[in-house]
C-alpha positions in Angstrom: -29.2 2.8 -2.3 -30.5 4.8 -5.2 -33.2 3.2 -7.1 -32.9 3.2 -10.5 -29.3 4.5 -11.1 -27.0 2.8 -13.1 -24.3 -0.1 -11.4 -21.6 0.1 -13.3 -19.8 -2.9 -13.5 -16.4 -2.6 -12.5 -13.9 -5.7 -13.0 -11.2 -3.8 -12.1 -8.7 -5.9 -14.2 -7.1 -3.0 -16.4 -3.5 -3.9 -16.1 -1.8 -1.6 -19.3 1.3 -0.7 -17.8 1.2 2.0 -15.1 -1.6 3.4 -16.8 -4.4 5.1 -15.1 -7.6 2.6 -15.6 -10.0 4.9 -18.1 -13.2 2.6 -15.7 -11.7 4.9 -13.0 -11.2 8.1 -14.8 -15.0 7.6 -16.2 -16.3 6.8 -12.4 -14.6 10.1 -11.6 -15.3 12.4 -14.7 -18.8 11.0 -15.4 -20.3 9.6 -11.6 -18.0 10.3 -9.3 -20.5 8.7 -5.6 -21.9 5.7 -8.7 -23.5 2.7 -7.6 -20.9 -0.6 -8.6 -20.1 -4.0 -9.0 -17.6 -6.0 -8.2 -15.8 -9.6 -9.2 -16.6 -10.9 -5.3 -18.8 -10.4 -1.9 -22.8 -10.7 -2.2 -24.6 -7.1 -3.3 -23.5 -3.7 -5.3 -21.9 -0.9 -3.5 -21.2 3.0 -4.0 -17.8 3.6 -5.4 -16.7 7.9 -4.1 -13.4 9.0 -6.2 -13.3 12.5 -5.4 -11.0 14.1 -3.7 -13.3 15.4 -0.6 -15.6 13.5 -1.0 -13.6 10.4 0.0 -11.5 12.7 2.7 -15.3 12.6 3.9 -16.3 9.2 4.1 -12.8 8.6 5.9 -12.9 10.8 9.0 -16.5 11.2 8.7 -18.0 8.9 12.0 -21.5 8.1 10.1 -18.6 5.4 8.2 -17.2 2.3 9.9 -15.3 0.0 9.3 -15.9 -2.5 12.0 -20.0 -2.6 10.4 -18.0 -4.7 7.5 -16.9 -7.4 9.9 -19.7 -10.9 9.4 -20.3 -9.0 5.9 -19.8 -10.8 3.3 -18.8 -7.4 0.9 -17.6 -6.2 -2.8 -14.5 -6.7 -3.0 -11.6 -7.8 -5.4 -9.9 -10.8 -3.8 -12.0 -13.8 -4.3 -11.0 -14.5 0.3 -11.5 -11.6 2.4 -7.9 -10.1 3.7 -8.3 -8.3 6.1 -8.5 -9.8 9.7 -11.5 -9.5 11.2 -9.4 -8.5 14.4 -6.7 -6.2 12.6 -6.7 -2.4 13.3 -7.8 -1.8 9.8 -11.3 -2.9 10.7 -11.3 -0.9 13.8 -13.0 2.1 14.1 -12.5 5.1 16.9 -12.4 5.7 19.9 -10.9 1.7 19.1 -8.2 2.6 17.2 -7.3 6.2 18.2 -6.0 3.4 21.9 -3.7 1.3 18.4 -2.9 3.5 16.7 -1.3 5.5 20.0 0.1 2.9 21.2 1.6 2.0 18.0 2.2 5.3 16.7 5.3 5.2 19.4 7.3 2.5 18.1 7.0 4.1 15.1 9.1 7.2 16.4 11.8 9.5 14.8 14.8 7.6 16.6 13.3 4.9 16.2 12.6 5.4 12.1 16.0 7.0 12.6 16.7 3.4 13.1 15.0 2.2 10.8 16.9 4.5 7.6 20.2 3.3 9.2 19.0 -0.5 8.8 18.5 0.4 5.3 20.8 2.4 3.5 22.5 -1.3 5.3 20.4 -3.4 3.2 20.7 -1.4 0.2 24.2 -1.0 0.1 24.9 -4.1 0.6 22.5 -5.0 -2.7 23.6 -2.9 -5.1 27.5 -4.4 -3.7 26.2 -7.7 -5.4 24.2 -6.0 -8.6 27.6 -4.2 -9.3 29.2 -7.3 -9.2 26.8 -9.8 -11.0 27.3 -6.8 -14.0 25.6 -5.4 -16.1 22.5 -5.7 -17.7 20.8 -6.8 -14.4 17.1 -6.8 -13.3 16.2 -4.6 -10.6 13.0 -6.2 -9.6 15.0 -8.9 -8.3 18.4 -7.1 -7.6 16.6 -4.9 -5.5 13.3 -4.4 -5.3 11.8 -7.8 -4.3 15.1 -8.5 -1.4 15.0 -5.1 0.3 11.9 -5.3 1.6 11.8 -8.2 2.7 14.9 -7.4 4.4 14.1 -4.4 6.2 10.9 -5.2 7.7 12.2 -9.0 8.7 14.7 -6.9 10.6 12.6 -4.4 12.0 10.5 -7.1 13.0 13.5 -9.7 13.4 12.1 -12.3 11.9 14.8 -15.9 11.3 15.8 -15.7 7.8 14.7 -19.1 7.7 11.1 -18.1 7.9 11.2 -15.4 6.0 10.7 -16.7 2.0 7.9 -18.7 3.7 6.2 -16.2 5.0 6.7 -14.0 1.5 4.6 -16.4 -0.6 1.8 -16.6 2.6 1.4 -13.0 1.6 1.8 -13.3 -2.3 -1.4 -15.7 -2.0 -3.1 -13.9 0.4 -3.1 -10.9 -2.3 -3.9 -12.8 -5.5 -7.3 -11.8 -7.5 -7.7 -15.8 -9.3 -11.1 -17.9 -7.4 -9.4 -21.0 -8.5 -6.6 -19.7 -5.5 -9.6 -19.0 -2.9 -8.7 -22.5 -1.0 -5.1 -21.6 -0.4 -5.4 -18.3 1.1 -7.3 -19.2 3.3 -4.3 -21.6 4.5 -1.8 -19.0 3.8 -3.2 -16.3 5.9 -4.0 -19.6 9.2 -0.3 -20.8 8.6 0.9 -16.8 9.3 -1.3 -16.0 12.2 -0.4 -19.2 13.4 3.7 -18.2 12.6 2.9 -14.8 14.4 0.7 -15.5 17.7 4.3 -18.2 18.2 6.4 -15.3 17.8 4.5 -12.8 19.3 4.7 -14.7 22.4 7.9 -15.0 22.7 9.0 -11.8 22.4 5.4 -10.8 25.1 8.5 -13.2 27.5 12.1 -12.4 25.9 11.6 -8.7 24.7 14.7 -7.9 22.3 15.2 -3.7 20.3 12.9 -5.1 17.7 9.4 -4.0 16.3 7.3 -6.3 18.2 9.1 -5.6 21.3 8.4 -2.5 20.9 5.4 -3.1 20.2 4.6 -5.4 22.4 6.0 -3.2 25.3 4.4 0.4 24.2 3.0 2.2 26.8 0.0 5.0 26.5 -0.5 5.4 30.8 -1.9 2.1 31.8 -3.0 0.2 28.0 -1.0 -2.4 26.2 -1.7 -4.4 23.7 -3.7 -7.5 24.3 -2.0 -11.0 23.1 -4.8 -11.3 19.6 -3.7 -6.8 18.4 -0.1 -7.8 18.5 -0.8 -11.1 16.7 -2.1 -9.5 14.3 -0.2 -6.5 14.5 3.1 -7.7 13.6 0.9 -9.5 11.0 -0.8 -7.0 8.9 3.1 -5.2 9.0 5.0 -8.2 7.1 2.7 -7.9 4.7 2.0 -4.0 3.6 5.4 -4.1 4.9 7.0 -5.9 1.6 5.0 -6.5 -1.3 4.0 -2.8 -1.9 7.4 -1.7 -0.9 9.1 -4.3 -3.6 6.2 -3.2 -6.6 6.7 0.8 -5.7 10.5 0.5 -5.8 10.3 -1.1 -9.4 7.0 1.3 -10.3 9.5 4.6 -9.7 12.5 3.3 -10.8 9.8 2.7 -14.5 9.0 6.3 -14.3 11.9 7.7 -13.9 13.7 5.6 -16.2 11.4 5.8 -18.7 10.9 10.1 -18.5 15.0 11.2 -18.9 13.7 14.7 -18.1 12.3 14.4 -14.8 15.7 11.6 -13.9 17.8 14.3 -15.8 16.3 16.9 -12.9 16.2 14.2 -9.8 19.9 13.2 -10.7 21.2 17.4 -11.4 20.1 18.0 -7.9 19.6 15.3 -5.7 18.1 17.5 -2.3 15.0 17.5 -4.3 14.2 13.7 -4.2 11.7 13.4 -1.1 9.8 15.5 -2.9 10.2 14.1 -6.0 8.7 10.9 -4.6 5.7 13.2 -3.4 4.4 13.4 -6.9 5.7 10.2 -8.5 3.1 9.0 -5.6 0.3 10.5 -6.1 0.7 10.2 -10.3 1.0 5.8 -10.6 -1.3 4.1 -10.2 0.4 1.8 -7.7 -2.6 -0.6 -6.8 -5.8 -1.7 -8.8 -9.7 -0.7 -8.5 -10.2 -0.4 -4.3 -9.7 -1.9 -1.2 -11.9 -2.7 2.6 -14.8 -0.6 1.7 -17.4 1.3 5.3 -20.8 1.0 6.2 -23.1 3.8 6.7 -24.9 4.3 9.9 -27.3 7.4 9.0 -27.8 7.7 5.5 -25.8 10.6 4.4 -25.7 13.0 1.5 -22.2 12.9 -0.9 -22.2 14.8 -4.2 -25.6 15.2 -4.2 -26.8 11.6 -4.1 -27.8 10.5 -1.0 -26.3 7.2 1.0 -29.2 5.8 2.7 -27.3 3.6 6.3 -26.9 0.0 5.7 -24.7 0.9 2.0 -21.8 -0.3 2.2 -19.5 2.3 0.7 -15.2 2.3 -0.8 -13.5 5.2 -1.7 -10.5 5.0 -4.4 -7.5 6.9 -3.3 -5.7 7.0 -6.7 -9.3 9.0 -8.5 -8.2 11.2 -5.2 -5.0 12.1 -6.9 -6.1 12.5 -10.1 -8.7 15.0 -9.1 -8.6 18.3 -10.7 -10.8 20.0 -7.8 -7.7 19.7 -6.0 -4.3 19.0 -8.2 -4.0 21.7 -11.3 -2.7 19.3 -14.9 -3.8 15.9 -12.6 -2.8 13.2 -15.3 0.9 15.8 -15.8 3.5 14.3 -14.0 5.4 17.6 -12.7 8.4 17.5 -9.7 8.3 20.8 -9.1 4.4 20.9 -8.4 4.3 24.4 -6.1 1.3 23.2 -4.3 1.1 20.5 -3.2 -2.3 19.4 -1.8 -1.4 15.9 0.1 -2.1 12.9 -1.7 -3.6 9.8 -1.2 -1.8 7.0 -1.8 -0.9 5.6 2.0 -4.8 6.5 2.2 -6.6 8.9 4.6 -7.8 9.5 8.2 -8.0 7.2 10.7 -7.2 3.9 8.3 -3.5 6.2 6.9 -0.9 4.0 6.5 1.2 2.9 10.1 3.8 2.0 7.9 3.8 4.2 6.0 7.0 6.4 8.1 8.4 2.9 7.2 7.8 2.8 3.5 8.6 6.0 2.7 11.9 5.9 4.0 12.8 2.5 2.0 12.0 4.2 -1.4 13.3 6.5 -0.4 17.4 5.2 0.4 16.6 3.1 -2.3 16.3 5.4 -5.1 18.3 7.7 -3.9 21.2 5.3 -3.8 20.0 3.5 -6.9 21.0 7.1 -8.9 23.7 7.9 -7.2 25.5 4.7 -7.4 24.8 4.4 -11.0 24.1 7.8 -13.1 23.5 6.1 -16.3 21.1 3.9 -15.1 19.3 2.6 -18.3 16.7 0.9 -19.1 17.5 -2.7 -20.7 14.6 -3.1 -22.7 12.3 -0.7 -24.5 10.0 0.2 -22.0 7.0 -1.7 -24.4 8.8 -5.4 -23.7 8.5 -5.0 -19.7 6.3 -8.0 -18.7 4.0 -5.8 -15.7 1.7 -8.3 -13.3 -1.9 -9.1 -14.2 -3.9 -11.2 -10.9 -2.4 -9.6 -7.9 -4.1 -5.9 -6.6 -1.0 -4.2 -7.1 0.4 -3.6 -10.1 4.1 -3.4 -10.6 6.6 -4.9 -13.3 8.0 -8.8 -13.1 11.0 -7.4 -14.5 13.2 -4.6 -15.0 16.0 -5.3 -16.4 18.5 -2.1 -17.0 21.7 -1.2 -17.7 24.9 1.1 -16.7 
């Protein structure tokens, strides 16, 4: 690493509603390629914050995800969330093979089936919310059960197992040091569960996503047993909690912005476009995720990153980079020049479940606005309580009335 440079201490613990983390803003503005110290793991890392630099790190073969395996890399959680064999720590061409197989399970026909399933689940949940009456907690009534029910239906996970699996996923995302042993156990228990389940689907495939993955072929290529186990586990973890939190964040953002809410209500056909801007604008998580390792010296924005250095990127700051987005800190649902946001990642590690996640968010938000034209917050925005002990940012409850 460059000697003599400032090392920024980055707990990334900022949790003021959905305000943008001022430390991240400073880094983007003052030192776009910076040395940082994170709460857990050994040593220091680089943090890359500009859109174009983030794009370079996430697409250039000189930055390797698999090189972090076995290293106690700087991170935000006491126990690494990532699995050593998971696709999200693979480099091409190994990851390309898996992505090709997985993309077959997320073909447009499959996504349309998922949309129909999602619509049925949403309608059922909103029927129940209507029956229970106003006011209701949107997190409890819709945001929490929808993604879990949808991903479990898509993976065909028995109803009796769902609550425990959700508990394991939440335990793994906790950032508190006293949670570490529980996170290790949760990871092992979830892995054992999916090892058994995927073996059954391999022998007796159905019409669920695990079966589609188990039988997906690219020429003679199939996923092996370990790949299938880890992939199913990753899909469950990433396919539920993040979507739950983002439903809460999207609803909160619209319900606290009357102009934007009125616009989407008046023109429901603009919802997909509006959602892309909302996803860009909302800081849905804290800090950083899985880093990469530079395999040779690389220069970014005038700074030399040395071979062997750990490099984190921030998709959050990339989404707020004024070099890429006009008025980056404004929410503009009618934005005409719309570069792609990085909320689902970028390059070879762009979120595999993004088509399902976007479908769920669009169906949930669209149905909510259509069914409840008078929907509003049932308390002041200042009284909404927010999560503070996870890498994700979201309202703990979101009381609404109609």
